[in-house]
C-alpha positions in Angstrom: 208.6 71.9 191.1 207.6 72.5 194.7 204.6 70.3 195.5 203.4 67.0 194.2 200.0 65.5 195.0 199.8 61.7 195.0 196.3 60.2 195.1 196.0 56.9 196.9 193.1 54.6 197.7 194.8 51.9 199.8 194.5 49.1 197.2 197.3 46.7 196.3 198.9 49.3 194.1 199.3 52.0 196.7 203.0 51.3 197.0 203.5 51.8 193.3 202.0 55.3 193.5 203.8 56.2 196.7 207.1 55.1 195.1 206.5 57.3 192.1 205.8 60.2 194.4 209.0 59.5 196.3 211.1 59.4 193.1 209.6 62.7 191.8 209.9 64.3 195.2 213.5 63.3 195.5 214.4 64.3 192.0 212.8 67.8 192.2 213.3 68.3 196.0 209.6 68.8 196.2 207.1 68.1 199.0 204.9 65.1 198.4 201.3 65.3 199.5 199.7 61.8 199.9 195.9 62.3 199.4 193.2 59.8 200.3 189.6 60.8 199.8 187.0 59.2 201.9 183.6 58.9 200.3 180.8 60.8 201.9 178.5 58.8 204.0 175.3 57.7 202.3 172.0 59.0 203.6 170.1 56.5 205.7 166.4 56.4 205.0 165.8 60.1 205.5 168.5 60.6 208.2 171.7 62.2 207.1 173.8 61.2 210.1 172.8 57.5 210.4 172.6 55.3 213.4 175.3 55.6 216.1 176.9 52.2 215.4 177.3 53.2 211.7 179.0 56.5 212.8 181.2 54.6 215.2 182.2 52.1 212.6 182.9 54.9 210.0 185.0 56.8 212.6 187.1 53.7 213.2 187.7 53.3 209.5 188.8 56.9 209.1 191.2 56.7 212.0 192.8 53.6 210.5 193.1 55.3 207.1 194.6 58.4 208.7 197.1 56.4 210.6 198.1 54.5 207.4 198.6 57.8 205.6 200.8 59.1 208.4 202.9 56.0 208.3 203.4 56.3 204.5 204.4 60.0 204.9 206.8 59.0 207.8 208.4 56.4 205.5 209.1 59.1 202.9 210.4 61.5 205.4 212.8 58.8 206.7 214.2 58.5 203.1 214.7 62.3 203.0 211.6 63.5 201.1 209.3 66.0 202.8 205.9 64.4 202.9 202.5 64.8 204.5 199.3 62.7 204.4 195.9 64.2 203.9 192.6 62.5 204.5 189.6 64.5 203.3 185.9 63.8 202.7 184.1 64.4 199.4 183.6 63.7 195.8 186.9 62.2 194.4 187.4 64.2 191.3 186.3 67.6 192.7 188.4 67.1 195.8 191.6 66.2 193.9 191.2 69.3 191.7 190.4 71.5 194.7 193.2 70.2 196.9 195.8 70.5 194.1 194.9 74.2 193.8 194.9 74.8 197.5 198.3 73.2 197.9 199.7 74.9 194.8 200.7 71.6 193.4 202.9 71.4 190.3 202.0 67.8 189.5 199.2 65.4 190.3 200.0 61.6 190.2 197.0 59.3 189.7 196.7 55.6 189.0 194.8 54.1 186.1 192.9 50.8 186.1 191.8 49.4 182.8 188.1 48.5 182.9 185.9 46.5 180.5 183.2 48.0 178.2 180.3 47.3 180.5 182.0 49.2 183.4 182.8 52.1 181.1 179.3 52.2 179.8 177.9 52.9 183.3 180.7 54.7 185.1 182.7 57.8 184.1 186.5 57.2 184.2 187.8 59.2 187.1 191.3 59.5 185.7 190.1 61.2 182.5 187.8 63.4 184.4 190.7 64.6 186.6 192.7 65.3 183.4 189.9 67.4 182.0 189.3 69.4 185.2 192.9 69.8 186.4 194.7 73.1 186.1 198.1 71.3 186.6 199.8 68.5 184.8 198.6 65.0 185.7 200.9 62.0 185.6 199.0 58.7 185.0 200.5 55.5 186.4 199.1 52.4 184.7 198.3 49.9 187.5 198.6 46.2 186.8 195.8 44.6 188.8 197.3 41.2 188.6 200.5 42.1 190.5 200.9 43.1 194.1 203.2 46.0 194.7 205.1 46.3 198.0 204.7 49.5 200.0 207.6 51.9 200.2 
């Protein structure tokens, strides 16, 4: 195993996923790629780029997320695991599958949140869509929403 992709969304369970990536990276002496996918900007009433203040706000959010990714990667490096953070734009499922191919990943680690019937009726479950589309093994980490996990 040479490359492991860990998908994170900066919620309270990010630490759990990063820790799992660390353990797998350490065990297999693999590079860990921390991937965060920023949602594409919504169209604003016929204008695709939106008002300047919206663009400025979004740019600030992206810089903050990029810095957080780099800090997580640096923490893994300090513990002896080669790691790199990636922030990309796009549709979550497609980007995970695409990046795992580009990076020649041997494993993708994703978190899974249990949702109620109403949520499932109106939203496709991203975890299972990733499993269906992925060309590499997917490790699913059940996330307990009631428990806060410390970062690495």
